[in-house]
PyMOL Python script that loads the backbone (N, CA, C, O; Angstrom):
from pymol import cmd

cmd.read_pdbstr("""\
ATOM      1  N   MET A   1     -18.279   8.404  16.951  1.00  0.00           N
ATOM      2  CA  MET A   1     -18.228   8.126  15.525  1.00  0.00           C
ATOM      3  C   MET A   1     -16.840   8.437  14.960  1.00  0.00           C
ATOM      4  O   MET A   1     -16.367   7.771  14.039  1.00  0.00           O
ATOM      5  N   HIS A   2     -16.204   9.453  15.523  1.00  0.00           N
ATOM      6  CA  HIS A   2     -14.880   9.848  15.052  1.00  0.00           C
ATOM      7  C   HIS A   2     -13.873   8.711  15.252  1.00  0.00           C
ATOM      8  O   HIS A   2     -13.062   8.441  14.366  1.00  0.00           O
ATOM      9  N   ARG A   3     -13.921   8.044  16.410  1.00  0.00           N
ATOM     10  CA  ARG A   3     -12.988   6.948  16.701  1.00  0.00           C
ATOM     11  C   ARG A   3     -13.203   5.763  15.756  1.00  0.00           C
ATOM     12  O   ARG A   3     -12.241   5.149  15.294  1.00  0.00           O
ATOM     13  N   VAL A   4     -14.448   5.453  15.476  1.00  0.00           N
ATOM     14  CA  VAL A   4     -14.753   4.329  14.585  1.00  0.00           C
ATOM     15  C   VAL A   4     -14.216   4.606  13.187  1.00  0.00           C
ATOM     16  O   VAL A   4     -13.609   3.733  12.567  1.00  0.00           O
ATOM     17  N   LEU A   5     -14.432   5.795  12.700  1.00  0.00           N
ATOM     18  CA  LEU A   5     -13.936   6.170  11.380  1.00  0.00           C
ATOM     19  C   LEU A   5     -12.412   6.172  11.355  1.00  0.00           C
ATOM     20  O   LEU A   5     -11.806   5.746  10.371  1.00  0.00           O
ATOM     21  N   LEU A   6     -11.794   6.646  12.423  1.00  0.00           N
ATOM     22  CA  LEU A   6     -10.335   6.666  12.512  1.00  0.00           C
ATOM     23  C   LEU A   6      -9.767   5.251  12.438  1.00  0.00           C
ATOM     24  O   LEU A   6      -8.810   5.007  11.703  1.00  0.00           O
ATOM     25  N   ILE A   7     -10.339   4.331  13.182  1.00  0.00           N
ATOM     26  CA  ILE A   7      -9.859   2.947  13.172  1.00  0.00           C
ATOM     27  C   ILE A   7     -10.094   2.300  11.809  1.00  0.00           C
ATOM     28  O   ILE A   7      -9.237   1.562  11.323  1.00  0.00           O
ATOM     29  N   ALA A   8     -11.234   2.564  11.192  1.00  0.00           N
ATOM     30  CA  ALA A   8     -11.523   1.995   9.869  1.00  0.00           C
ATOM     31  C   ALA A   8     -10.523   2.495   8.827  1.00  0.00           C
ATOM     32  O   ALA A   8     -10.018   1.711   8.023  1.00  0.00           O
ATOM     33  N   VAL A   9     -10.243   3.782   8.839  1.00  0.00           N
ATOM     34  CA  VAL A   9      -9.277   4.344   7.885  1.00  0.00           C
ATOM     35  C   VAL A   9      -7.881   3.809   8.171  1.00  0.00           C
ATOM     36  O   VAL A   9      -7.130   3.511   7.241  1.00  0.00           O
ATOM     37  N   LEU A  10      -7.527   3.683   9.443  1.00  0.00           N
ATOM     38  CA  LEU A  10      -6.214   3.169   9.812  1.00  0.00           C
ATOM     39  C   LEU A  10      -6.036   1.717   9.361  1.00  0.00           C
ATOM     40  O   LEU A  10      -4.969   1.349   8.871  1.00  0.00           O
ATOM     41  N   LEU A  11      -7.059   0.901   9.522  1.00  0.00           N
ATOM     42  CA  LEU A  11      -6.974  -0.489   9.073  1.00  0.00           C
ATOM     43  C   LEU A  11      -6.858  -0.591   7.556  1.00  0.00           C
ATOM     44  O   LEU A  11      -6.086  -1.410   7.057  1.00  0.00           O
ATOM     45  N   ARG A  12      -7.597   0.212   6.820  1.00  0.00           N
ATOM     46  CA  ARG A  12      -7.484   0.205   5.353  1.00  0.00           C
ATOM     47  C   ARG A  12      -6.111   0.723   4.912  1.00  0.00           C
ATOM     48  O   ARG A  12      -5.548   0.247   3.926  1.00  0.00           O
ATOM     49  N   PHE A  13      -5.585   1.692   5.645  1.00  0.00           N
ATOM     50  CA  PHE A  13      -4.261   2.232   5.350  1.00  0.00           C
ATOM     51  C   PHE A  13      -3.197   1.148   5.520  1.00  0.00           C
ATOM     52  O   PHE A  13      -2.316   1.007   4.672  1.00  0.00           O
ATOM     53  N   MET A  14      -3.274   0.378   6.618  1.00  0.00           N
ATOM     54  CA  MET A  14      -2.326  -0.713   6.840  1.00  0.00           C
ATOM     55  C   MET A  14      -2.505  -1.804   5.784  1.00  0.00           C
ATOM     56  O   MET A  14      -1.530  -2.404   5.334  1.00  0.00           O
ATOM     57  N   ASP A  15      -3.738  -2.054   5.399  1.00  0.00           N
ATOM     58  CA  ASP A  15      -4.025  -3.070   4.399  1.00  0.00           C
ATOM     59  C   ASP A  15      -3.435  -2.699   3.040  1.00  0.00           C
ATOM     60  O   ASP A  15      -3.055  -3.579   2.268  1.00  0.00           O
ATOM     61  N   SER A  16      -3.358  -1.412   2.746  1.00  0.00           N
ATOM     62  CA  SER A  16      -2.817  -0.987   1.453  1.00  0.00           C
ATOM     63  C   SER A  16      -1.328  -1.288   1.330  1.00  0.00           C
ATOM     64  O   SER A  16      -0.814  -1.376   0.215  1.00  0.00           O
ATOM     65  N   PHE A  17      -0.625  -1.447   2.446  1.00  0.00           N
ATOM     66  CA  PHE A  17       0.790  -1.803   2.388  1.00  0.00           C
ATOM     67  C   PHE A  17       0.997  -3.278   2.060  1.00  0.00           C
ATOM     68  O   PHE A  17       2.083  -3.665   1.628  1.00  0.00           O
ATOM     69  N   MET A  18      -0.017  -4.098   2.258  1.00  0.00           N
ATOM     70  CA  MET A  18       0.122  -5.535   2.060  1.00  0.00           C
ATOM     71  C   MET A  18      -0.321  -5.975   0.673  1.00  0.00           C
ATOM     72  O   MET A  18      -0.747  -7.117   0.499  1.00  0.00           O
ATOM     73  N   ILE A  19      -0.231  -5.110  -0.299  1.00  0.00           N
ATOM     74  CA  ILE A  19      -0.657  -5.443  -1.653  1.00  0.00           C
ATOM     75  C   ILE A  19       0.351  -6.425  -2.261  1.00  0.00           C
ATOM     76  O   ILE A  19       1.559  -6.192  -2.217  1.00  0.00           O
ATOM     77  N   TYR A  20      -0.143  -7.493  -2.813  1.00  0.00           N
ATOM     78  CA  TYR A  20       0.711  -8.468  -3.475  1.00  0.00           C
ATOM     79  C   TYR A  20       0.029  -9.068  -4.697  1.00  0.00           C
ATOM     80  O   TYR A  20       0.611  -9.110  -5.781  1.00  0.00           O
ATOM     81  N   THR A  21      -1.183  -9.523  -4.525  1.00  0.00           N
ATOM     82  CA  THR A  21      -1.845 -10.327  -5.549  1.00  0.00           C
ATOM     83  C   THR A  21      -2.063  -9.572  -6.848  1.00  0.00           C
ATOM     84  O   THR A  21      -1.703 -10.064  -7.917  1.00  0.00           O
ATOM     85  N   GLU A  22      -2.647  -8.382  -6.769  1.00  0.00           N
ATOM     86  CA  GLU A  22      -3.026  -7.660  -7.990  1.00  0.00           C
ATOM     87  C   GLU A  22      -1.832  -7.331  -8.885  1.00  0.00           C
ATOM     88  O   GLU A  22      -1.865  -7.681 -10.065  1.00  0.00           O
ATOM     89  N   PRO A  23      -0.775  -6.673  -8.384  1.00  0.00           N
ATOM     90  CA  PRO A  23       0.336  -6.374  -9.302  1.00  0.00           C
ATOM     91  C   PRO A  23       1.086  -7.621  -9.761  1.00  0.00           C
ATOM     92  O   PRO A  23       1.622  -7.641 -10.869  1.00  0.00           O
ATOM     93  N   PHE A  24       1.133  -8.658  -8.929  1.00  0.00           N
ATOM     94  CA  PHE A  24       1.835  -9.869  -9.341  1.00  0.00           C
ATOM     95  C   PHE A  24       1.086 -10.600 -10.441  1.00  0.00           C
ATOM     96  O   PHE A  24       1.698 -11.087 -11.392  1.00  0.00           O
ATOM     97  N   VAL A  25      -0.234 -10.681 -10.320  1.00  0.00           N
ATOM     98  CA  VAL A  25      -1.031 -11.375 -11.336  1.00  0.00           C
ATOM     99  C   VAL A  25      -1.059 -10.581 -12.634  1.00  0.00           C
ATOM    100  O   VAL A  25      -0.940 -11.154 -13.717  1.00  0.00           O
ATOM    101  N   VAL A  26      -1.215  -9.261 -12.530  1.00  0.00           N
ATOM    102  CA  VAL A  26      -1.359  -8.437 -13.730  1.00  0.00           C
ATOM    103  C   VAL A  26      -0.042  -8.284 -14.472  1.00  0.00           C
ATOM    104  O   VAL A  26       0.003  -8.470 -15.688  1.00  0.00           O
ATOM    105  N   THR A  27       1.043  -7.944 -13.757  1.00  0.00           N
ATOM    106  CA  THR A  27       2.295  -7.634 -14.446  1.00  0.00           C
ATOM    107  C   THR A  27       3.467  -8.493 -14.016  1.00  0.00           C
ATOM    108  O   THR A  27       4.495  -8.499 -14.693  1.00  0.00           O
ATOM    109  N   GLY A  28       3.348  -9.216 -12.917  1.00  0.00           N
ATOM    110  CA  GLY A  28       4.480 -10.002 -12.435  1.00  0.00           C
ATOM    111  C   GLY A  28       5.586  -9.133 -11.873  1.00  0.00           C
ATOM    112  O   GLY A  28       6.721  -9.589 -11.737  1.00  0.00           O
ATOM    113  N   GLY A  29       5.278  -7.898 -11.545  1.00  0.00           N
ATOM    114  CA  GLY A  29       6.276  -6.981 -11.017  1.00  0.00           C
ATOM    115  C   GLY A  29       7.019  -6.217 -12.098  1.00  0.00           C
ATOM    116  O   GLY A  29       8.001  -5.541 -11.792  1.00  0.00           O
ATOM    117  N   GLY A  30       6.602  -6.296 -13.310  1.00  0.00           N
ATOM    118  CA  GLY A  30       7.317  -5.645 -14.403  1.00  0.00           C
ATOM    119  C   GLY A  30       6.436  -4.684 -15.141  1.00  0.00           C
ATOM    120  O   GLY A  30       5.323  -4.444 -14.671  1.00  0.00           O
ATOM    121  N   PRO A  31       6.819  -4.124 -16.227  1.00  0.00           N
ATOM    122  CA  PRO A  31       8.094  -4.305 -16.912  1.00  0.00           C
ATOM    123  C   PRO A  31       9.244  -3.703 -16.112  1.00  0.00           C
ATOM    124  O   PRO A  31       9.125  -2.631 -15.518  1.00  0.00           O
ATOM    125  N   GLY A  32      10.324  -4.406 -16.116  1.00  0.00           N
ATOM    126  CA  GLY A  32      11.448  -4.000 -15.275  1.00  0.00           C
ATOM    127  C   GLY A  32      11.048  -4.143 -13.820  1.00  0.00           C
ATOM    128  O   GLY A  32      10.599  -5.204 -13.386  1.00  0.00           O
ATOM    129  N   ASN A  33      11.215  -3.074 -13.079  1.00  0.00           N
ATOM    130  CA  ASN A  33      10.791  -3.054 -11.681  1.00  0.00           C
ATOM    131  C   ASN A  33       9.772  -1.955 -11.440  1.00  0.00           C
ATOM    132  O   ASN A  33       9.660  -1.443 -10.326  1.00  0.00           O
ATOM    133  N   SER A  34       9.031  -1.591 -12.472  1.00  0.00           N
ATOM    134  CA  SER A  34       8.137  -0.434 -12.362  1.00  0.00           C
ATOM    135  C   SER A  34       6.963  -0.668 -11.429  1.00  0.00           C
ATOM    136  O   SER A  34       6.485   0.287 -10.817  1.00  0.00           O
ATOM    137  N   THR A  35       6.477  -1.892 -11.294  1.00  0.00           N
ATOM    138  CA  THR A  35       5.362  -2.159 -10.386  1.00  0.00           C
ATOM    139  C   THR A  35       5.754  -3.140  -9.292  1.00  0.00           C
ATOM    140  O   THR A  35       4.902  -3.856  -8.766  1.00  0.00           O
ATOM    141  N   THR A  36       7.029  -3.179  -8.947  1.00  0.00           N
ATOM    142  CA  THR A  36       7.489  -4.066  -7.890  1.00  0.00           C
ATOM    143  C   THR A  36       7.282  -3.393  -6.542  1.00  0.00           C
ATOM    144  O   THR A  36       7.867  -2.346  -6.264  1.00  0.00           O
ATOM    145  N   PHE A  37       6.451  -3.996  -5.712  1.00  0.00           N
ATOM    146  CA  PHE A  37       6.236  -3.514  -4.352  1.00  0.00           C
ATOM    147  C   PHE A  37       7.187  -4.253  -3.424  1.00  0.00           C
ATOM    148  O   PHE A  37       7.790  -5.251  -3.817  1.00  0.00           O
ATOM    149  N   ILE A  38       7.321  -3.774  -2.214  1.00  0.00           N
ATOM    150  CA  ILE A  38       8.223  -4.417  -1.264  1.00  0.00           C
ATOM    151  C   ILE A  38       7.774  -5.846  -0.986  1.00  0.00           C
ATOM    152  O   ILE A  38       8.607  -6.736  -0.818  1.00  0.00           O
ATOM    153  N   SER A  39       6.474  -6.070  -0.936  1.00  0.00           N
ATOM    154  CA  SER A  39       5.981  -7.426  -0.671  1.00  0.00           C
ATOM    155  C   SER A  39       6.380  -8.392  -1.786  1.00  0.00           C
ATOM    156  O   SER A  39       6.720  -9.543  -1.512  1.00  0.00           O
ATOM    157  N   ILE A  40       6.344  -7.943  -3.022  1.00  0.00           N
ATOM    158  CA  ILE A  40       6.766  -8.793  -4.143  1.00  0.00           C
ATOM    159  C   ILE A  40       8.265  -9.045  -4.072  1.00  0.00           C
ATOM    160  O   ILE A  40       8.724 -10.158  -4.327  1.00  0.00           O
ATOM    161  N   GLU A  41       9.023  -8.021  -3.729  1.00  0.00           N
ATOM    162  CA  GLU A  41      10.473  -8.164  -3.611  1.00  0.00           C
ATOM    163  C   GLU A  41      10.844  -9.134  -2.490  1.00  0.00           C
ATOM    164  O   GLU A  41      11.791  -9.908  -2.629  1.00  0.00           O
ATOM    165  N   LEU A  42      10.107  -9.099  -1.387  1.00  0.00           N
ATOM    166  CA  LEU A  42      10.371 -10.026  -0.282  1.00  0.00           C
ATOM    167  C   LEU A  42      10.134 -11.473  -0.702  1.00  0.00           C
ATOM    168  O   LEU A  42      10.904 -12.360  -0.332  1.00  0.00           O
ATOM    169  N   VAL A  43       9.083 -11.716  -1.466  1.00  0.00           N
ATOM    170  CA  VAL A  43       8.817 -13.077  -1.941  1.00  0.00           C
ATOM    171  C   VAL A  43       9.909 -13.516  -2.907  1.00  0.00           C
ATOM    172  O   VAL A  43      10.340 -14.668  -2.862  1.00  0.00           O
ATOM    173  N   LYS A  44      10.363 -12.624  -3.777  1.00  0.00           N
ATOM    174  CA  LYS A  44      11.442 -12.971  -4.709  1.00  0.00           C
ATOM    175  C   LYS A  44      12.722 -13.323  -3.963  1.00  0.00           C
ATOM    176  O   LYS A  44      13.426 -14.261  -4.337  1.00  0.00           O
ATOM    177  N   ILE A  45      13.025 -12.564  -2.897  1.00  0.00           N
ATOM    178  CA  ILE A  45      14.234 -12.844  -2.122  1.00  0.00           C
ATOM    179  C   ILE A  45      14.090 -14.155  -1.355  1.00  0.00           C
ATOM    180  O   ILE A  45      15.003 -14.981  -1.350  1.00  0.00           O
ATOM    181  N   ALA A  46      12.941 -14.343  -0.708  1.00  0.00           N
ATOM    182  CA  ALA A  46      12.755 -15.529   0.138  1.00  0.00           C
ATOM    183  C   ALA A  46      12.642 -16.807  -0.677  1.00  0.00           C
ATOM    184  O   ALA A  46      13.299 -17.799  -0.364  1.00  0.00           O
ATOM    185  N   LEU A  47      11.822 -16.797  -1.713  1.00  0.00           N
ATOM    186  CA  LEU A  47      11.560 -18.023  -2.461  1.00  0.00           C
ATOM    187  C   LEU A  47      12.386 -18.147  -3.732  1.00  0.00           C
ATOM    188  O   LEU A  47      12.757 -19.254  -4.122  1.00  0.00           O
ATOM    189  N   GLY A  48      12.678 -17.030  -4.378  1.00  0.00           N
ATOM    190  CA  GLY A  48      13.453 -17.080  -5.611  1.00  0.00           C
ATOM    191  C   GLY A  48      14.932 -17.292  -5.353  1.00  0.00           C
ATOM    192  O   GLY A  48      15.556 -18.148  -5.981  1.00  0.00           O
ATOM    193  N   GLN A  49      15.503 -16.517  -4.431  1.00  0.00           N
ATOM    194  CA  GLN A  49      16.927 -16.625  -4.112  1.00  0.00           C
ATOM    195  C   GLN A  49      17.172 -17.542  -2.920  1.00  0.00           C
ATOM    196  O   GLN A  49      18.318 -17.874  -2.616  1.00  0.00           O
ATOM    197  N   PHE A  50      16.111 -17.950  -2.249  1.00  0.00           N
ATOM    198  CA  PHE A  50      16.143 -18.781  -1.048  1.00  0.00           C
ATOM    199  C   PHE A  50      17.059 -18.182   0.016  1.00  0.00           C
ATOM    200  O   PHE A  50      17.811 -18.895   0.681  1.00  0.00           O
ATOM    201  N   ASP A  51      16.982 -16.870   0.162  1.00  0.00           N
ATOM    202  CA  ASP A  51      17.735 -16.157   1.191  1.00  0.00           C
ATOM    203  C   ASP A  51      16.752 -15.761   2.289  1.00  0.00           C
ATOM    204  O   ASP A  51      16.305 -14.616   2.363  1.00  0.00           O
ATOM    205  N   LEU A  52      16.428 -16.730   3.135  1.00  0.00           N
ATOM    206  CA  LEU A  52      15.384 -16.532   4.134  1.00  0.00           C
ATOM    207  C   LEU A  52      15.788 -15.537   5.215  1.00  0.00           C
ATOM    208  O   LEU A  52      14.939 -14.810   5.730  1.00  0.00           O
ATOM    209  N   GLY A  53      17.063 -15.493   5.565  1.00  0.00           N
ATOM    210  CA  GLY A  53      17.519 -14.558   6.589  1.00  0.00           C
ATOM    211  C   GLY A  53      17.351 -13.112   6.153  1.00  0.00           C
ATOM    212  O   GLY A  53      16.851 -12.277   6.906  1.00  0.00           O
ATOM    213  N   LYS A  54      17.773 -12.828   4.934  1.00  0.00           N
ATOM    214  CA  LYS A  54      17.633 -11.470   4.404  1.00  0.00           C
ATOM    215  C   LYS A  54      16.165 -11.089   4.262  1.00  0.00           C
ATOM    216  O   LYS A  54      15.781  -9.963   4.577  1.00  0.00           O
ATOM    217  N   ALA A  55      15.349 -12.017   3.791  1.00  0.00           N
ATOM    218  CA  ALA A  55      13.918 -11.736   3.635  1.00  0.00           C
ATOM    219  C   ALA A  55      13.256 -11.501   4.986  1.00  0.00           C
ATOM    220  O   ALA A  55      12.396 -10.628   5.108  1.00  0.00           O
ATOM    221  N   ALA A  56      13.644 -12.267   6.001  1.00  0.00           N
ATOM    222  CA  ALA A  56      13.075 -12.073   7.334  1.00  0.00           C
ATOM    223  C   ALA A  56      13.477 -10.720   7.905  1.00  0.00           C
ATOM    224  O   ALA A  56      12.652 -10.026   8.499  1.00  0.00           O
ATOM    225  N   ALA A  57      14.734 -10.341   7.730  1.00  0.00           N
ATOM    226  CA  ALA A  57      15.195  -9.043   8.226  1.00  0.00           C
ATOM    227  C   ALA A  57      14.486  -7.901   7.504  1.00  0.00           C
ATOM    228  O   ALA A  57      14.073  -6.929   8.138  1.00  0.00           O
ATOM    229  N   LEU A  58      14.345  -8.009   6.193  1.00  0.00           N
ATOM    230  CA  LEU A  58      13.656  -6.967   5.437  1.00  0.00           C
ATOM    231  C   LEU A  58      12.178  -6.890   5.800  1.00  0.00           C
ATOM    232  O   LEU A  58      11.598  -5.805   5.808  1.00  0.00           O
ATOM    233  N   SER A  59      11.565  -8.035   6.101  1.00  0.00           N
ATOM    234  CA  SER A  59      10.155  -7.999   6.488  1.00  0.00           C
ATOM    235  C   SER A  59       9.976  -7.328   7.842  1.00  0.00           C
ATOM    236  O   SER A  59       8.969  -6.654   8.061  1.00  0.00           O
ATOM    237  N   LEU A  60      10.926  -7.495   8.756  1.00  0.00           N
ATOM    238  CA  LEU A  60      10.858  -6.785  10.037  1.00  0.00           C
ATOM    239  C   LEU A  60      11.002  -5.281   9.839  1.00  0.00           C
ATOM    240  O   LEU A  60      10.290  -4.498  10.466  1.00  0.00           O
ATOM    241  N   VAL A  61      11.918  -4.881   8.974  1.00  0.00           N
ATOM    242  CA  VAL A  61      12.078  -3.454   8.674  1.00  0.00           C
ATOM    243  C   VAL A  61      10.810  -2.910   8.029  1.00  0.00           C
ATOM    244  O   VAL A  61      10.371  -1.806   8.351  1.00  0.00           O
ATOM    245  N   TYR A  62      10.227  -3.674   7.128  1.00  0.00           N
ATOM    246  CA  TYR A  62       8.981  -3.277   6.461  1.00  0.00           C
ATOM    247  C   TYR A  62       7.855  -3.107   7.474  1.00  0.00           C
ATOM    248  O   TYR A  62       7.090  -2.145   7.399  1.00  0.00           O
ATOM    249  N   ASN A  63       7.752  -4.035   8.418  1.00  0.00           N
ATOM    250  CA  ASN A  63       6.730  -3.922   9.455  1.00  0.00           C
ATOM    251  C   ASN A  63       6.968  -2.716  10.353  1.00  0.00           C
ATOM    252  O   ASN A  63       6.013  -2.053  10.758  1.00  0.00           O
ATOM    253  N   LEU A  64       8.223  -2.419  10.669  1.00  0.00           N
ATOM    254  CA  LEU A  64       8.525  -1.228  11.472  1.00  0.00           C
ATOM    255  C   LEU A  64       8.153   0.052  10.731  1.00  0.00           C
ATOM    256  O   LEU A  64       7.643   0.996  11.334  1.00  0.00           O
ATOM    257  N   ILE A  65       8.406   0.085   9.435  1.00  0.00           N
ATOM    258  CA  ILE A  65       8.029   1.257   8.637  1.00  0.00           C
ATOM    259  C   ILE A  65       6.518   1.436   8.657  1.00  0.00           C
ATOM    260  O   ILE A  65       6.029   2.552   8.832  1.00  0.00           O
ATOM    261  N   ILE A  66       5.776   0.350   8.480  1.00  0.00           N
ATOM    262  CA  ILE A  66       4.312   0.423   8.526  1.00  0.00           C
ATOM    263  C   ILE A  66       3.848   0.891   9.896  1.00  0.00           C
ATOM    264  O   ILE A  66       2.946   1.722   9.996  1.00  0.00           O
ATOM    265  N   LEU A  67       4.460   0.363  10.952  1.00  0.00           N
ATOM    266  CA  LEU A  67       4.091   0.750  12.312  1.00  0.00           C
ATOM    267  C   LEU A  67       4.338   2.234  12.555  1.00  0.00           C
ATOM    268  O   LEU A  67       3.489   2.911  13.137  1.00  0.00           O
ATOM    269  N   ILE A  68       5.472   2.746  12.126  1.00  0.00           N
ATOM    270  CA  ILE A  68       5.796   4.161  12.330  1.00  0.00           C
ATOM    271  C   ILE A  68       4.860   5.054  11.531  1.00  0.00           C
ATOM    272  O   ILE A  68       4.369   6.058  12.049  1.00  0.00           O
ATOM    273  N   VAL A  69       4.609   4.701  10.280  1.00  0.00           N
ATOM    274  CA  VAL A  69       3.710   5.512   9.453  1.00  0.00           C
ATOM    275  C   VAL A  69       2.299   5.515  10.035  1.00  0.00           C
ATOM    276  O   VAL A  69       1.638   6.553  10.057  1.00  0.00           O
ATOM    277  N   CYS A  70       1.842   4.365  10.502  1.00  0.00           N
ATOM    278  CA  CYS A  70       0.499   4.294  11.103  1.00  0.00           C
ATOM    279  C   CYS A  70       0.439   5.063  12.415  1.00  0.00           C
ATOM    280  O   CYS A  70      -0.578   5.691  12.710  1.00  0.00           O
ATOM    281  N   TRP A  71       1.509   5.027  13.209  1.00  0.00           N
ATOM    282  CA  TRP A  71       1.538   5.788  14.459  1.00  0.00           C
ATOM    283  C   TRP A  71       1.477   7.289  14.176  1.00  0.00           C
ATOM    284  O   TRP A  71       0.751   8.021  14.849  1.00  0.00           O
ATOM    285  N   VAL A  72       2.236   7.746  13.184  1.00  0.00           N
ATOM    286  CA  VAL A  72       2.195   9.166  12.812  1.00  0.00           C
ATOM    287  C   VAL A  72       0.801   9.541  12.331  1.00  0.00           C
ATOM    288  O   VAL A  72       0.270  10.582  12.719  1.00  0.00           O
ATOM    289  N   PHE A  73       0.210   8.710  11.497  1.00  0.00           N
ATOM    290  CA  PHE A  73      -1.145   8.961  11.004  1.00  0.00           C
ATOM    291  C   PHE A  73      -2.141   9.026  12.156  1.00  0.00           C
ATOM    292  O   PHE A  73      -2.973   9.932  12.205  1.00  0.00           O
ATOM    293  N   TYR A  74      -2.064   8.077  13.079  1.00  0.00           N
ATOM    294  CA  TYR A  74      -2.975   8.041  14.226  1.00  0.00           C
ATOM    295  C   TYR A  74      -2.791   9.279  15.103  1.00  0.00           C
ATOM    296  O   TYR A  74      -3.771   9.871  15.555  1.00  0.00           O
ATOM    297  N   THR A  75      -1.548   9.669  15.341  1.00  0.00           N
ATOM    298  CA  THR A  75      -1.270  10.845  16.170  1.00  0.00           C
ATOM    299  C   THR A  75      -1.820  12.108  15.531  1.00  0.00           C
ATOM    300  O   THR A  75      -2.428  12.933  16.212  1.00  0.00           O
ATOM    301  N   ILE A  76      -1.614  12.266  14.243  1.00  0.00           N
ATOM    302  CA  ILE A  76      -2.121  13.453  13.548  1.00  0.00           C
ATOM    303  C   ILE A  76      -3.642  13.481  13.579  1.00  0.00           C
ATOM    304  O   ILE A  76      -4.243  14.525  13.831  1.00  0.00           O
ATOM    305  N   MET A  77      -4.265  12.337  13.324  1.00  0.00           N
ATOM    306  CA  MET A  77      -5.728  12.299  13.301  1.00  0.00           C
ATOM    307  C   MET A  77      -6.333  12.530  14.680  1.00  0.00           C
ATOM    308  O   MET A  77      -7.356  13.206  14.788  1.00  0.00           O
ATOM    309  N   THR A  78      -5.732  11.988  15.737  1.00  0.00           N
ATOM    310  CA  THR A  78      -6.289  12.209  17.077  1.00  0.00           C
ATOM    311  C   THR A  78      -6.065  13.640  17.533  1.00  0.00           C
ATOM    312  O   THR A  78      -6.914  14.200  18.225  1.00  0.00           O
ATOM    313  N   ASN A  79      -4.949  14.241  17.166  1.00  0.00           N
ATOM    314  CA  ASN A  79      -4.720  15.646  17.520  1.00  0.00           C
ATOM    315  C   ASN A  79      -5.667  16.560  16.760  1.00  0.00           C
ATOM    316  O   ASN A  79      -6.141  17.554  17.311  1.00  0.00           O
ATOM    317  N   ALA A  80      -5.949  16.240  15.504  1.00  0.00           N
ATOM    318  CA  ALA A  80      -6.896  17.043  14.725  1.00  0.00           C
ATOM    319  C   ALA A  80      -8.297  16.915  15.299  1.00  0.00           C
ATOM    320  O   ALA A  80      -9.051  17.887  15.318  1.00  0.00           O
ATOM    321  N   GLY A  81      -8.650  15.729  15.765  1.00  0.00           N
ATOM    322  CA  GLY A  81      -9.963  15.523  16.366  1.00  0.00           C
ATOM    323  C   GLY A  81     -10.090  16.235  17.700  1.00  0.00           C
ATOM    324  O   GLY A  81     -11.169  16.722  18.039  1.00  0.00           O
ATOM    325  N   ALA A  82      -9.008  16.304  18.462  1.00  0.00           N
ATOM    326  CA  ALA A  82      -9.039  16.978  19.760  1.00  0.00           C
ATOM    327  C   ALA A  82      -9.183  18.485  19.588  1.00  0.00           C
ATOM    328  O   ALA A  82      -9.803  19.145  20.422  1.00  0.00           O
ATOM    329  N   GLU A  83      -8.624  19.030  18.528  1.00  0.00           N
ATOM    330  CA  GLU A  83      -8.727  20.475  18.289  1.00  0.00           C
ATOM    331  C   GLU A  83     -10.135  20.868  17.867  1.00  0.00           C
ATOM    332  O   GLU A  83     -10.574  21.985  18.142  1.00  0.00           O
ATOM    333  N   ARG A  84     -10.849  19.960  17.199  1.00  0.00           N
ATOM    334  CA  ARG A  84     -12.203  20.276  16.738  1.00  0.00           C
ATOM    335  C   ARG A  84     -13.234  20.193  17.850  1.00  0.00           C
ATOM    336  O   ARG A  84     -14.248  20.888  17.797  1.00  0.00           O
ATOM    337  N   ARG A  85     -13.000  19.362  18.854  1.00  0.00           N
ATOM    338  CA  ARG A  85     -13.962  19.200  19.941  1.00  0.00           C
ATOM    339  C   ARG A  85     -13.897  20.387  20.888  1.00  0.00           C
ATOM    340  O   ARG A  85     -12.812  20.888  21.185  1.00  0.00           O
ATOM    341  N   PRO A  86     -15.052  20.840  21.364  1.00  0.00           N
ATOM    342  CA  PRO A  86     -15.041  21.940  22.335  1.00  0.00           C
ATOM    343  C   PRO A  86     -14.474  21.460  23.665  1.00  0.00           C
ATOM    344  O   PRO A  86     -14.531  20.274  23.989  1.00  0.00           O
ATOM    345  N   ALA A  87     -13.934  22.386  24.416  1.00  0.00           N
ATOM    346  CA  ALA A  87     -13.354  22.054  25.710  1.00  0.00           C
ATOM    347  C   ALA A  87     -14.453  21.611  26.667  1.00  0.00           C
ATOM    348  O   ALA A  87     -15.522  22.218  26.735  1.00  0.00           O
ATOM    349  N   GLU A  88     -14.172  20.547  27.399  1.00  0.00           N
ATOM    350  CA  GLU A  88     -15.157  20.039  28.347  1.00  0.00           C
ATOM    351  C   GLU A  88     -14.990  20.757  29.677  1.00  0.00           C
ATOM    352  O   GLU A  88     -13.897  21.207  30.022  1.00  0.00           O
ATOM    353  N   GLY A  89     -16.062  20.855  30.400  1.00  0.00           N
ATOM    354  CA  GLY A  89     -15.991  21.474  31.718  1.00  0.00           C
ATOM    355  C   GLY A  89     -16.929  22.656  31.814  1.00  0.00           C
ATOM    356  O   GLY A  89     -17.612  23.023  30.858  1.00  0.00           O
ATOM    357  N   GLY A  90     -16.937  23.230  32.982  1.00  0.00           N
ATOM    358  CA  GLY A  90     -17.839  24.353  33.233  1.00  0.00           C
ATOM    359  C   GLY A  90     -17.227  25.682  32.852  1.00  0.00           C
ATOM    360  O   GLY A  90     -16.114  25.740  32.330  1.00  0.00           O
ATOM    361  N   ALA A  91     -17.960  26.744  33.115  1.00  0.00           N
ATOM    362  CA  ALA A  91     -17.522  28.087  32.760  1.00  0.00           C
ATOM    363  C   ALA A  91     -16.514  28.507  33.706  1.00  0.00           C
ATOM    364  O   ALA A  91     -15.996  29.619  33.602  1.00  0.00           O
TER     365      ALA A  91
END
""", "prot")
cmd.dss("prot")
cmd.show_as("cartoon", "prot")
cmd.util.cbc("prot")
cmd.orient("prot")
């Protein structure tokens, strides 16, 4: 059960980085840049400025950041789970 919960939380955690629709529809990324997420900024660079190379490079960096944060989260959660489980084996 611990593994299933870990994967579910990890998937929701990764999903939270891909937020675009709600802040764009509600505020359009404003006022100013107060609700501008990286995903909104990437769309502005790619489609607004038509700088596809810069947007592609930034999206790779964004994906690497998500990957590293998720790896750290997974490592911490699996180590915490291993400490809670009793040691297996005989006396």
